[in-house]
DOZA-303612 format. One record per atom (N, C-alpha, C): atom name; residue in one letter; residue number from 1; x, y, z. Coordinates in nm, 3 decimals, always signed. Layout:
! DOZA-303612
<r CA, A, NUM, <X, Y, Z>>
...
END
This chain:
! DOZA-303612
<r N, M, 1, <+5.438, +7.361, +11.657>>
<r CA, M, 1, <+5.556, +7.323, +11.537>>
<r C, M, 1, <+5.540, +7.475, +11.484>>
<r N, P, 2, <+5.678, +7.544, +11.477>>
<r CA, P, 2, <+5.694, +7.666, +11.387>>
<r C, P, 2, <+5.657, +7.633, +11.266>>
<r N, T, 3, <+5.600, +7.701, +11.188>>
<r CA, T, 3, <+5.605, +7.690, +11.066>>
<r C, T, 3, <+5.741, +7.798, +10.962>>
<r N, S, 4, <+5.793, +7.734, +10.870>>
<r CA, S, 4, <+5.888, +7.798, +10.807>>
<r C, S, 4, <+5.843, +7.886, +10.731>>
<r N, P, 5, <+5.931, +8.015, +10.682>>
<r CA, P, 5, <+5.869, +8.077, +10.617>>
<r C, P, 5, <+5.867, +8.069, +10.449>>
<r N, T, 6, <+5.720, +8.128, +10.401>>
<r CA, T, 6, <+5.742, +8.060, +10.270>>
<r C, T, 6, <+5.834, +8.159, +10.151>>
<r N, P, 7, <+5.885, +8.102, +10.036>>
<r CA, P, 7, <+5.987, +8.144, +9.964>>
<r C, P, 7, <+5.940, +8.319, +9.919>>
<r N, A, 8, <+5.820, +8.342, +9.890>>
<r CA, A, 8, <+5.787, +8.483, +9.923>>
<r C, A, 8, <+5.803, +8.557, +10.020>>
<r N, R, 9, <+5.805, +8.487, +10.176>>
<r CA, R, 9, <+5.845, +8.601, +10.255>>
<r C, R, 9, <+6.016, +8.586, +10.242>>
<r N, G, 10, <+6.080, +8.493, +10.230>>
<r CA, G, 10, <+6.210, +8.467, +10.256>>
<r C, G, 10, <+6.292, +8.593, +10.159>>
<r N, R, 11, <+6.209, +8.575, +10.060>>
<r CA, R, 11, <+6.266, +8.698, +9.908>>
<r C, R, 11, <+6.232, +8.832, +9.967>>
<r N, L, 12, <+6.114, +8.859, +10.043>>
<r CA, L, 12, <+6.089, +9.012, +10.098>>
<r C, L, 12, <+6.193, +9.052, +10.186>>
<r N, R, 13, <+6.213, +8.949, +10.293>>
<r CA, R, 13, <+6.317, +8.997, +10.400>>
<r C, R, 13, <+6.437, +9.038, +10.328>>
<r N, T, 14, <+6.526, +8.959, +10.215>>
<r CA, T, 14, <+6.635, +8.987, +10.123>>
<r C, T, 14, <+6.587, +9.105, +10.094>>
<r N, A, 15, <+6.513, +9.146, +10.010>>
<r CA, A, 15, <+6.481, +9.262, +9.969>>
<r C, A, 15, <+6.469, +9.368, +10.084>>
<r N, V, 16, <+6.437, +9.365, +10.156>>
<r CA, V, 16, <+6.421, +9.468, +10.255>>
<r C, V, 16, <+6.532, +9.454, +10.350>>
<r N, L, 17, <+6.637, +9.355, +10.356>>
<r CA, L, 17, <+6.789, +9.361, +10.454>>
<r C, L, 17, <+6.838, +9.432, +10.311>>
<r N, A, 18, <+6.844, +9.434, +10.203>>
<r CA, A, 18, <+6.917, +9.474, +10.073>>
<r C, A, 18, <+6.928, +9.643, +10.080>>
<r N, V, 19, <+6.789, +9.694, +10.104>>
<r CA, V, 19, <+6.730, +9.827, +10.070>>
<r C, V, 19, <+6.798, +9.911, +10.223>>
<r N, A, 20, <+6.751, +9.847, +10.308>>
<r CA, A, 20, <+6.864, +9.872, +10.457>>
<r C, A, 20, <+6.985, +9.903, +10.464>>
<r N, L, 21, <+7.058, +9.825, +10.365>>
<r CA, L, 21, <+7.165, +9.811, +10.394>>
<r C, L, 21, <+7.219, +9.957, +10.241>>
<r N, V, 22, <+7.191, +9.912, +10.167>>
<r CA, V, 22, <+7.215, +10.039, +10.054>>
<r C, V, 22, <+7.197, +10.186, +10.148>>
<r N, A, 23, <+7.074, +10.180, +10.185>>
<r CA, A, 23, <+7.024, +10.343, +10.246>>
<r C, A, 23, <+7.136, +10.331, +10.394>>
<r N, M, 24, <+7.175, +10.237, +10.471>>
<r CA, M, 24, <+7.305, +10.272, +10.555>>
<r C, M, 24, <+7.402, +10.330, +10.456>>
<r N, L, 25, <+7.463, +10.256, +10.395>>
<r CA, L, 25, <+7.616, +10.286, +10.331>>
<r C, L, 25, <+7.564, +10.401, +10.252>>
<r N, G, 26, <+7.497, +10.486, +10.203>>
<r CA, G, 26, <+7.423, +10.576, +10.144>>
<r C, G, 26, <+7.481, +10.694, +10.256>>
<r N, G, 27, <+7.413, +10.665, +10.366>>
<r CA, G, 27, <+7.425, +10.780, +10.499>>
<r C, G, 27, <+7.560, +10.787, +10.505>>
<r N, Y, 28, <+7.641, +10.686, +10.501>>
<r CA, Y, 28, <+7.768, +10.666, +10.581>>
<r C, Y, 28, <+7.871, +10.748, +10.448>>
<r N, L, 29, <+7.826, +10.744, +10.345>>
<r CA, L, 29, <+7.911, +10.826, +10.216>>
<r C, L, 29, <+7.869, +10.969, +10.261>>
<r N, V, 30, <+7.757, +11.006, +10.270>>
<r CA, V, 30, <+7.723, +11.138, +10.318>>
<r C, V, 30, <+7.767, +11.188, +10.389>>
<r N, A, 31, <+7.766, +11.137, +10.533>>
<r CA, A, 31, <+7.846, +11.165, +10.661>>
<r C, A, 31, <+7.981, +11.214, +10.660>>
<r N, T, 32, <+8.057, +11.100, +10.581>>
<r CA, T, 32, <+8.208, +11.071, +10.576>>
<r C, T, 32, <+8.256, +11.218, +10.480>>
<r N, G, 33, <+8.172, +11.246, +10.379>>
<r CA, G, 33, <+8.186, +11.343, +10.272>>
<r C, G, 33, <+8.284, +11.249, +10.170>>
<r N, I, 34, <+8.284, +11.138, +10.189>>
<r CA, I, 34, <+8.360, +11.062, +10.079>>
<r C, I, 34, <+8.306, +11.073, +9.931>>
<r N, R, 35, <+8.378, +11.096, +9.854>>
<r CA, R, 35, <+8.289, +11.132, +9.711>>
<r C, R, 35, <+8.391, +11.038, +9.593>>
<r N, A, 36, <+8.287, +11.017, +9.502>>
<r CA, A, 36, <+8.382, +10.916, +9.402>>
<r C, A, 36, <+8.431, +11.030, +9.277>>
<r N, D, 37, <+8.551, +10.976, +9.232>>
<r CA, D, 37, <+8.603, +11.070, +9.131>>
<r C, D, 37, <+8.641, +10.991, +9.024>>
<r N, A, 38, <+8.618, +11.004, +8.898>>
<r CA, A, 38, <+8.660, +10.968, +8.773>>
<r C, A, 38, <+8.805, +10.952, +8.745>>
<r N, A, 39, <+8.851, +10.843, +8.709>>
<r CA, A, 39, <+8.958, +10.807, +8.656>>
<r C, A, 39, <+9.041, +10.961, +8.571>>
<r N, D, 40, <+9.136, +10.986, +8.610>>
<r CA, D, 40, <+9.248, +11.066, +8.555>>
<r C, D, 40, <+9.246, +10.985, +8.381>>
<r N, P, 41, <+9.208, +11.097, +8.301>>
<r CA, P, 41, <+9.230, +11.064, +8.137>>
<r C, P, 41, <+9.354, +11.012, +8.119>>
<r N, L, 42, <+9.395, +10.916, +8.020>>
<r CA, L, 42, <+9.516, +10.851, +7.983>>
<r C, L, 42, <+9.545, +10.936, +7.845>>
<r N, L, 43, <+9.610, +11.048, +7.874>>
<r CA, L, 43, <+9.668, +11.150, +7.771>>
<r C, L, 43, <+9.755, +11.098, +7.667>>
<r N, S, 44, <+9.833, +10.965, +7.687>>
<r CA, S, 44, <+9.926, +10.929, +7.577>>
<r C, S, 44, <+9.869, +10.829, +7.509>>
<r N, Q, 45, <+9.792, +10.776, +7.525>>
<r CA, Q, 45, <+9.736, +10.655, +7.482>>
<r C, Q, 45, <+9.705, +10.672, +7.309>>
<r N, G, 46, <+9.798, +10.613, +7.220>>
<r CA, G, 46, <+9.797, +10.656, +7.071>>
<r C, G, 46, <+9.856, +10.767, +7.011>>
<r N, R, 47, <+9.909, +10.855, +7.122>>
<r CA, R, 47, <+9.994, +10.974, +7.071>>
<r C, R, 47, <+10.138, +10.938, +7.029>>
<r N, P, 48, <+10.207, +10.968, +6.938>>
<r CA, P, 48, <+10.328, +10.975, +6.876>>
<r C, P, 48, <+10.419, +10.958, +7.007>>
<r N, A, 49, <+10.533, +10.834, +6.994>>
<r CA, A, 49, <+10.612, +10.853, +7.073>>
<r C, A, 49, <+10.741, +10.811, +7.023>>
<r N, T, 50, <+10.854, +10.844, +7.090>>
<r CA, T, 50, <+10.984, +10.827, +7.047>>
<r C, T, 50, <+11.073, +10.779, +7.155>>
<r N, A, 51, <+11.171, +10.708, +7.159>>
<r CA, A, 51, <+11.264, +10.651, +7.259>>
<r C, A, 51, <+11.441, +10.657, +7.210>>
<r N, S, 52, <+11.447, +10.657, +7.322>>
<r CA, S, 52, <+11.613, +10.666, +7.325>>
<r C, S, 52, <+11.686, +10.567, +7.226>>
<r N, S, 53, <+11.622, +10.438, +7.233>>
<r CA, S, 53, <+11.665, +10.296, +7.171>>
<r C, S, 53, <+11.537, +10.210, +7.170>>
<r N, T, 54, <+11.555, +10.095, +7.124>>
<r CA, T, 54, <+11.458, +9.972, +7.072>>
<r C, T, 54, <+11.534, +9.866, +7.087>>
<r N, E, 55, <+11.490, +9.779, +7.159>>
<r CA, E, 55, <+11.539, +9.626, +7.196>>
<r C, E, 55, <+11.599, +9.563, +7.081>>
<r N, N, 56, <+11.422, +9.558, +6.988>>
<r CA, N, 56, <+11.449, +9.530, +6.837>>
<r C, N, 56, <+11.355, +9.557, +6.770>>
<r N, G, 57, <+11.316, +9.518, +6.654>>
<r CA, G, 57, <+11.193, +9.563, +6.576>>
<r C, G, 57, <+11.110, +9.537, +6.614>>
<r N, G, 58, <+11.035, +9.482, +6.678>>
<r CA, G, 58, <+10.941, +9.426, +6.751>>
<r C, G, 58, <+10.879, +9.502, +6.889>>
<r N, T, 59, <+10.966, +9.593, +6.956>>
<r CA, T, 59, <+10.933, +9.644, +7.075>>
<r C, T, 59, <+10.927, +9.807, +7.046>>
<r N, P, 60, <+10.887, +9.865, +6.974>>
<r CA, P, 60, <+10.892, +10.021, +6.939>>
<r C, P, 60, <+10.849, +10.115, +7.061>>
<r N, A, 61, <+10.863, +10.229, +7.052>>
<r CA, A, 61, <+10.833, +10.306, +7.151>>
<r C, A, 61, <+10.683, +10.331, +7.146>>
<r N, A, 62, <+10.632, +10.334, +7.050>>
<r CA, A, 62, <+10.443, +10.352, +7.009>>
<r C, A, 62, <+10.415, +10.249, +7.123>>
<r N, N, 63, <+10.465, +10.117, +7.126>>
<r CA, N, 63, <+10.395, +9.995, +7.196>>
<r C, N, 63, <+10.370, +10.075, +7.359>>
<r N, A, 64, <+10.476, +10.127, +7.445>>
<r CA, A, 64, <+10.438, +10.203, +7.545>>
<r C, A, 64, <+10.283, +10.293, +7.568>>
<r N, V, 65, <+10.258, +10.345, +7.457>>
<r CA, V, 65, <+10.150, +10.420, +7.470>>
<r C, V, 65, <+9.990, +10.354, +7.416>>
<r N, D, 66, <+10.029, +10.263, +7.368>>
<r CA, D, 66, <+9.877, +10.158, +7.303>>
<r C, D, 66, <+9.798, +10.141, +7.325>>
<r N, G, 67, <+9.787, +10.121, +7.487>>
<r CA, G, 67, <+9.676, +10.124, +7.593>>
<r C, G, 67, <+9.681, +9.925, +7.626>>
<r N, D, 68, <+9.765, +9.857, +7.524>>
<r CA, D, 68, <+9.763, +9.742, +7.528>>
<r C, D, 68, <+9.872, +9.672, +7.626>>
<r N, N, 69, <+9.858, +9.612, +7.759>>
<r CA, N, 69, <+9.911, +9.531, +7.851>>
<r C, N, 69, <+10.023, +9.440, +7.774>>
<r N, G, 70, <+9.959, +9.355, +7.655>>
<r CA, G, 70, <+10.030, +9.268, +7.592>>
<r C, G, 70, <+10.151, +9.294, +7.501>>
<r N, T, 71, <+10.147, +9.444, +7.452>>
<r CA, T, 71, <+10.293, +9.489, +7.414>>
<r C, T, 71, <+10.363, +9.544, +7.508>>
<r N, R, 72, <+10.471, +9.597, +7.471>>
<r CA, R, 72, <+10.569, +9.646, +7.528>>
<r C, R, 72, <+10.690, +9.738, +7.418>>
<r N, W, 73, <+10.720, +9.832, +7.519>>
<r CA, W, 73, <+10.850, +9.913, +7.441>>
<r C, W, 73, <+10.959, +9.830, +7.518>>
<r N, G, 74, <+11.091, +9.807, +7.447>>
<r CA, G, 74, <+11.190, +9.743, +7.486>>
<r C, G, 74, <+11.308, +9.842, +7.470>>
<r N, S, 75, <+11.378, +9.874, +7.554>>
<r CA, S, 75, <+11.532, +9.936, +7.489>>
<r C, S, 75, <+11.619, +9.873, +7.492>>
<r N, A, 76, <+11.712, +9.936, +7.472>>
<r CA, A, 76, <+11.843, +9.870, +7.458>>
<r C, A, 76, <+11.920, +9.824, +7.613>>
<r N, F, 77, <+11.979, +9.754, +7.653>>
<r CA, F, 77, <+12.051, +9.725, +7.787>>
<r C, F, 77, <+12.119, +9.775, +7.848>>
<r N, S, 78, <+12.087, +9.913, +7.844>>
<r CA, S, 78, <+12.207, +10.025, +7.953>>
<r C, S, 78, <+12.120, +10.143, +7.956>>
<r N, D, 79, <+12.210, +10.249, +8.058>>
<r CA, D, 79, <+12.108, +10.300, +8.120>>
<r C, D, 79, <+12.217, +10.453, +8.039>>
<r N, P, 80, <+12.164, +10.591, +8.049>>
<r CA, P, 80, <+12.021, +10.617, +8.120>>
<r C, P, 80, <+11.932, +10.615, +7.950>>
<r N, Q, 81, <+11.806, +10.566, +7.987>>
<r CA, Q, 81, <+11.702, +10.570, +7.853>>
<r C, Q, 81, <+11.607, +10.691, +7.837>>
<r N, W, 82, <+11.513, +10.708, +7.775>>
<r CA, W, 82, <+11.448, +10.845, +7.770>>
<r C, W, 82, <+11.321, +10.777, +7.672>>
<r N, L, 83, <+11.177, +10.817, +7.737>>
<r CA, L, 83, <+11.105, +10.822, +7.628>>
<r C, L, 83, <+11.001, +10.940, +7.604>>
<r N, R, 84, <+10.971, +10.949, +7.520>>
<r CA, R, 84, <+10.907, +11.105, +7.496>>
<r C, R, 84, <+10.741, +11.084, +7.409>>
<r N, V, 85, <+10.625, +11.122, +7.450>>
<r CA, V, 85, <+10.537, +11.118, +7.393>>
<r C, V, 85, <+10.475, +11.285, +7.408>>
<r N, D, 86, <+10.448, +11.266, +7.234>>
<r CA, D, 86, <+10.375, +11.434, +7.204>>
<r C, D, 86, <+10.257, +11.411, +7.238>>
<r N, L, 87, <+10.200, +11.491, +7.334>>
<r CA, L, 87, <+10.052, +11.513, +7.395>>
<r C, L, 87, <+9.956, +11.534, +7.257>>
<r N, G, 88, <+10.026, +11.633, +7.167>>
<r CA, G, 88, <+9.957, +11.735, +7.121>>
<r C, G, 88, <+9.885, +11.832, +7.130>>
<r N, A, 89, <+9.889, +11.876, +7.242>>
<r CA, A, 89, <+9.815, +12.005, +7.288>>
<r C, A, 89, <+9.866, +12.004, +7.447>>
<r N, T, 90, <+9.874, +12.113, +7.512>>
<r CA, T, 90, <+9.874, +12.156, +7.657>>
<r C, T, 90, <+9.807, +12.072, +7.741>>
<r N, A, 91, <+9.878, +12.015, +7.827>>
<r CA, A, 91, <+9.808, +11.919, +7.931>>
<r C, A, 91, <+9.834, +11.933, +8.052>>
<r N, T, 92, <+9.769, +11.892, +8.159>>
<r CA, T, 92, <+9.829, +11.900, +8.302>>
<r C, T, 92, <+9.833, +11.723, +8.341>>
<r N, V, 93, <+9.977, +11.680, +8.379>>
<r CA, V, 93, <+10.019, +11.554, +8.366>>
<r C, V, 93, <+10.008, +11.539, +8.553>>
<r N, S, 94, <+9.860, +11.466, +8.606>>
<r CA, S, 94, <+9.865, +11.423, +8.760>>
<r C, S, 94, <+9.955, +11.323, +8.800>>
<r N, R, 95, <+10.012, +11.209, +8.692>>
<r CA, R, 95, <+10.061, +11.127, +8.725>>
<r C, R, 95, <+10.129, +11.027, +8.611>>
<r N, V, 96, <+10.242, +10.937, +8.643>>
<r CA, V, 96, <+10.298, +10.890, +8.529>>
<r C, V, 96, <+10.301, +10.765, +8.559>>
<r N, V, 97, <+10.253, +10.658, +8.503>>
<r CA, V, 97, <+10.265, +10.513, +8.564>>
<r C, V, 97, <+10.299, +10.428, +8.446>>
<r N, L, 98, <+10.414, +10.339, +8.518>>
<r CA, L, 98, <+10.459, +10.262, +8.427>>
<r C, L, 98, <+10.455, +10.106, +8.476>>
<r N, R, 99, <+10.415, +10.032, +8.361>>
<r CA, R, 99, <+10.395, +9.911, +8.404>>
<r C, R, 99, <+10.502, +9.806, +8.346>>
<r N, W, 100, <+10.628, +9.782, +8.427>>
<r CA, W, 100, <+10.706, +9.692, +8.383>>
<r C, W, 100, <+10.660, +9.572, +8.376>>
<r N, E, 101, <+10.741, +9.490, +8.289>>
<r CA, E, 101, <+10.738, +9.340, +8.311>>
<r C, E, 101, <+10.868, +9.286, +8.422>>
<r N, A, 102, <+10.949, +9.191, +8.399>>
<r CA, A, 102, <+11.005, +9.146, +8.484>>
<r C, A, 102, <+11.149, +9.191, +8.473>>
<r N, A, 103, <+11.162, +9.311, +8.486>>
<r CA, A, 103, <+11.254, +9.407, +8.414>>
<r C, A, 103, <+11.300, +9.516, +8.506>>
<r N, F, 104, <+11.400, +9.588, +8.497>>
<r CA, F, 104, <+11.443, +9.707, +8.566>>
<r C, F, 104, <+11.492, +9.820, +8.513>>
<r N, A, 105, <+11.483, +9.948, +8.508>>
<r CA, A, 105, <+11.578, +10.057, +8.472>>
<r C, A, 105, <+11.641, +10.125, +8.618>>
<r N, R, 106, <+11.768, +10.144, +8.568>>
<r CA, R, 106, <+11.853, +10.240, +8.666>>
<r C, R, 106, <+11.861, +10.362, +8.607>>
<r N, A, 107, <+11.819, +10.448, +8.537>>
<r CA, A, 107, <+11.820, +10.581, +8.482>>
<r C, A, 107, <+11.747, +10.594, +8.379>>
<r N, F, 108, <+11.627, +10.641, +8.377>>
<r CA, F, 108, <+11.536, +10.674, +8.252>>
<r C, F, 108, <+11.458, +10.813, +8.295>>
<r N, T, 109, <+11.421, +10.854, +8.186>>
<r CA, T, 109, <+11.336, +10.993, +8.168>>
<r C, T, 109, <+11.198, +11.012, +8.118>>
<r N, V, 110, <+11.078, +11.036, +8.165>>
<r CA, V, 110, <+10.967, +11.018, +8.094>>
<r C, V, 110, <+10.953, +11.206, +8.033>>
<r N, Q, 111, <+10.916, +11.229, +7.906>>
<r CA, Q, 111, <+10.913, +11.369, +7.875>>
<r C, Q, 111, <+10.760, +11.397, +7.764>>
<r N, T, 112, <+10.714, +11.475, +7.792>>
<r CA, T, 112, <+10.609, +11.482, +7.695>>
<r C, T, 112, <+10.612, +11.615, +7.629>>
<r N, S, 113, <+10.546, +11.664, +7.529>>
<r CA, S, 113, <+10.531, +11.777, +7.453>>
<r C, S, 113, <+10.421, +11.811, +7.390>>
<r N, A, 114, <+10.374, +11.928, +7.408>>
<r CA, A, 114, <+10.250, +11.981, +7.363>>
<r C, A, 114, <+10.229, +11.986, +7.152>>
<r N, D, 115, <+10.381, +12.007, +7.124>>
<r CA, D, 115, <+10.407, +12.016, +6.977>>
<r C, D, 115, <+10.503, +11.919, +6.924>>
<r N, G, 116, <+10.553, +11.864, +6.971>>
<r CA, G, 116, <+10.664, +11.735, +6.912>>
<r C, G, 116, <+10.778, +11.795, +6.911>>
<r N, T, 117, <+10.773, +11.919, +6.966>>
<r CA, T, 117, <+10.894, +11.996, +6.941>>
<r C, T, 117, <+10.965, +12.030, +7.077>>
<r N, A, 118, <+10.914, +12.085, +7.181>>
<r CA, A, 118, <+10.951, +12.144, +7.328>>
<r C, A, 118, <+10.922, +12.028, +7.413>>
<r N, W, 119, <+11.010, +12.004, +7.457>>
<r CA, W, 119, <+11.006, +11.862, +7.590>>
<r C, W, 119, <+11.037, +11.910, +7.736>>
<r N, T, 120, <+10.899, +11.843, +7.798>>
<r CA, T, 120, <+10.926, +11.890, +7.923>>
<r C, T, 120, <+10.925, +11.740, +8.028>>
<r N, T, 121, <+11.067, +11.749, +8.097>>
<r CA, T, 121, <+11.069, +11.627, +8.154>>
<r C, T, 121, <+10.948, +11.607, +8.265>>
<r N, V, 122, <+10.873, +11.494, +8.297>>
<r CA, V, 122, <+10.752, +11.471, +8.393>>
<r C, V, 122, <+10.799, +11.370, +8.505>>
<r N, Y, 123, <+10.921, +11.295, +8.472>>
<r CA, Y, 123, <+10.960, +11.210, +8.563>>
<r C, Y, 123, <+11.112, +11.166, +8.503>>
<r N, S, 124, <+11.176, +11.159, +8.623>>
<r CA, S, 124, <+11.331, +11.123, +8.600>>
<r C, S, 124, <+11.393, +11.097, +8.718>>
<r N, T, 125, <+11.458, +10.942, +8.717>>
<r CA, T, 125, <+11.519, +10.924, +8.799>>
<r C, T, 125, <+11.673, +10.834, +8.732>>
<r N, K, 126, <+11.777, +10.862, +8.848>>
<r CA, K, 126, <+11.912, +10.776, +8.822>>
<r C, K, 126, <+11.938, +10.715, +8.946>>
<r N, T, 127, <+11.851, +10.654, +9.001>>
<r CA, T, 127, <+11.858, +10.546, +9.095>>
<r C, T, 127, <+11.765, +10.389, +9.057>>
<r N, R, 128, <+11.814, +10.279, +9.136>>
<r CA, R, 128, <+11.777, +10.185, +9.086>>
<r C, R, 128, <+11.613, +10.162, +9.101>>
<r N, A, 129, <+11.547, +10.157, +9.010>>
<r CA, A, 129, <+11.426, +10.116, +8.993>>
<r C, A, 129, <+11.387, +10.007, +8.976>>
<r N, T, 130, <+11.269, +9.933, +9.076>>
<r CA, T, 130, <+11.223, +9.803, +8.974>>
<r C, T, 130, <+11.059, +9.793, +8.998>>
<r N, W, 131, <+11.011, +9.769, +8.919>>
<r CA, W, 131, <+10.847, +9.727, +8.925>>
<r C, W, 131, <+10.795, +9.586, +8.884>>
<r N, R, 132, <+10.738, +9.525, +8.942>>
<r CA, R, 132, <+10.665, +9.428, +8.873>>
<r C, R, 132, <+10.514, +9.423, +8.822>>
<r N, T, 133, <+10.468, +9.362, +8.768>>
<r CA, T, 133, <+10.343, +9.390, +8.702>>
<r C, T, 133, <+10.275, +9.221, +8.771>>
<r N, R, 134, <+10.136, +9.255, +8.789>>
<r CA, R, 134, <+10.075, +9.119, +8.878>>
<r C, R, 134, <+9.966, +9.100, +8.740>>
END
């Protein structure tokens, strides 16, 4: 009658298997050249923001850059609209991410500035754009 492995042997086998899998994954990543990159820094968070309009007093432009998904900037129900963010310094903008609720915009512009005076358009559209957050 075969004997069943002791709990210590079972843990040892699991540990050996885990080490082997990690070694294989590491070898794969090295062989394929896949590298890990840090996320782009959020340049706009907490920076001064202004907008073409606000829906009401409870949804100011500053909410668009506060880093809180529970707040929002609400604009008037008309197109076009714009959002401006004073980054306070020269920066390279690698992407613009907009998190929308169940709403849409047809025409809007996102602009940034290094000094709050000279504005650069980093994104603009005149066609209907719809996004939903999950």
